[in-house]
Structure formats: structure tokens, C-alpha cells
C-alpha positions, 0 to 999 in steps of 0.5 A: 513539492519536490519530485525525488523519484522520476520514472520515464517510459521504463520498459524491461524485457526478459527475452521474449517476455515483457515484464514492464511496458513503458511505465512513467510516474514521479513521487514527490517528497512527502508522498507514500506511493502504494504499488499494487498489482497481482503476482507477475504484474511487474511491481518488483521489476520496476522497483529493482530498476529504480534502485539500480539492481536492474537496467531498463531495456528502455527508458530512464529512472532517477533518484534525487536528480541522479540518473541511475544509468549515469550516476548509479552510486549517487542515486543509490547513496540517497535511497534505502531499499528493502527487497522482498525476502531481504538477503541478510548475512546469517552468521552476523548478529543483528548488531554486527550487520547494522554496524557493517551496513553503517560502514558500507554507507560511510557513516562516521562512528558517532553518527553510526552509533546514533542511527543504530540506537535510533533504528533499534528503538524504533523497530524493537530490535533490542532483545535480539541484537546479539543473536545471529541473524540466522536464528531469528524469526521471520518477523525479526529478520524482516525488521533487521532488513527494514532497519538497514534500509533506513539506517542512513536516513535516506531521502527515498525509500523503496520497500517491498512488502515491508510488513511481511511476516510481522504480527498485527502489533508489529505491523501497526508499529512499522506503519506508524514509523513509515507515516512518521518518516514520510513527511520528509521522504519519497516512499514507494511501498509494494504490498498485497495488503490493501489495508496497508494502502489505507493505513499509510499511503497517499497514492495508490498505483495499480499495475497489471501486465507491466502497465499502469492501470490507475494512479490516484489517492486511496480514497479515489480508488475506493470510490470506484467500489460498488459498496461506496456509500452503500448503507447496511440497515436492519429495521423492523416495522410494526405495520409488517411492511417489507423492508426490501420493497421500502428501500427499493422505492427510494430515488437514490437506491440502485439495488438492494441485497440481503446482508450475507450471513444474516438470519433476519430477513429485515437486514439489507444492503442498499447500493446507491446510484453513482456512489452518492451518499444515501444514508440521510435519505434512508434514515429519514424515509424509514423514521418518517414511516415508523420503522425502528432502525436496529442497525445502520452502517455506511461503507466507504468502499472496498479496495479489494473489490476495486483491485479485482475489477481492475486486474481481472476485467478483460476490458481494463485498459492502462492509464494513458 
């Protein structure tokens, strides 16, 4: 794989405030990096430095081999950027804005026409093409902003909250588009929607207080959850046995808790030791002892739980 984005020890100060503190990473062609962190963590500042909208206090960033400080135009010509709350020209129609964007990008007329037709079809902009942008809903404005970022088919995409304001169907369509494009591009997505990381990202990077806390696959991130491979089970026994006591007696079980919201006392969550799979042990044990299993589920891990642990723990440390 080829690294299309390279960030080397980038820092950014705003007066006495250090927004980003020596962040380094690369993104290869074919990768979708989910950029996560609480508000004020430094996500948007980092993305603005990669796109050349902000100059780093120290360190460097390059896009497709073009250093932003040395050849900003070369770098920006190869990336598409959707900032948070993307600014649009409200008095233009959606079509006029896309034609304007194509002109600024230097696309020949025939190529511009083909690309505009493509983004209009992909993002469902047909019904609003001749409407002034200022009259569009938040969701359609967001789609117009996304359309301009991909119009010139760039190698690199930097997307800040790309599905903000979209309804569930629109989010599904946009995520499908990102997956389709990702094979040939390097993409960074900043998002607060953890299901989006699961849906489209190949990597998950968490930043807090301007530092990278972790960088791994979404599955590896989910594996840090205490719910990883936890088994939810509802069962009854004709012998009148205690399900909680039965589960607590299993070798692979670390702890057992009542399922929240369940009225039955025979529904529990069994948490495994070390995140290992215990579903086989649980089912065999209950069946061998005559328990009638009414409900069984295995949790893959909860990203929201891991996110809270990583960004609120006083003991969390950045990745070195």
C-alpha cells in the first residue's frame, strides 16, 4: 500500500493553548481512518493542517508526496475537503455551485459534465439542482458540500462529520459511497457517530488533549470493551436452580450482572475473563444441566464504552 497522507510530529499552538501536540500518522491508499475524540480534542485542527487551511506551529504534513508548506497547491489539488459546516454560496443554485467548483478545479467542460452527473446521481441531488442553496435543508446542504469534495475524483478525502444532518437512509447511502470510493483513495473521517466507524472505517484513531491515545482497527478497539464476548442469556430450569449462581460457577466467567430493564430474574449478562469467548461453555453447561435456554446473545464489544474509558480516564496515556 502507498502512503498518500503523511503527518510528522505536527503541533499547533493558539497563543498559550496547545491544540495539537506532536501528532504523527500515515494513511495508505485503500484505508479509511476514523478520527475520534471529544469536542476540543484537536481533530478539526489536525485536519485543517493536513488540508493546508492552517499552518502547523511545528512538524509537517504531506499529501500524495507534496509537502503542504513547500507545495500547498500541488497538495490541495489532490485532495477533497468537507469541513464541518461546509461554507456554501447560498445565492447559487446547487448546479451553479458544482459548475463553479469544477471550474476552480480546472476540469475540462466534458469532464466537468460527466463528474457533475456522477455526483448528482450518487448523492441524490437531482430534485434540488436548480434551487438556491440557501433554501435547501441541512441534509441537502451537506450533500452539496460532499459533492464538491469528491467532484474532481481526488486521491485523498478529508471529511469532517460527512453524514451530519442526514436521515438514516441518506447516511446509509453516503456510507456506501465512501466504501465504494475507499478502494482507490486515502480517506480520513472525523465523526462523533461510533456506528459510522464500524460501518466504513478500516482504522480508528482516538485523539484527546491534542495527543493520539490509540490507533488500531475498529475490531481491536471494540475488543477493549468489557462487553467483548459477553453472553446475555435468559433460561429457566425445572429444578428451580439459580441462574446467576450457575453462571458464576463457570471457569471462564469473570462476573455476572442482571440484564438492565429485564423484569425476569432469569436473564443475566455473563462477562468473560480476558475478553475470551465463553458462549460455548455457557450453552454446553446449561444444556447439560437441563436448563431451557430462551434467549442467547453474544456482544462483539461496545465502542462507546471504550471511547469513554479512553477519553475520561485520568490514567489514560498517549500512544508513543
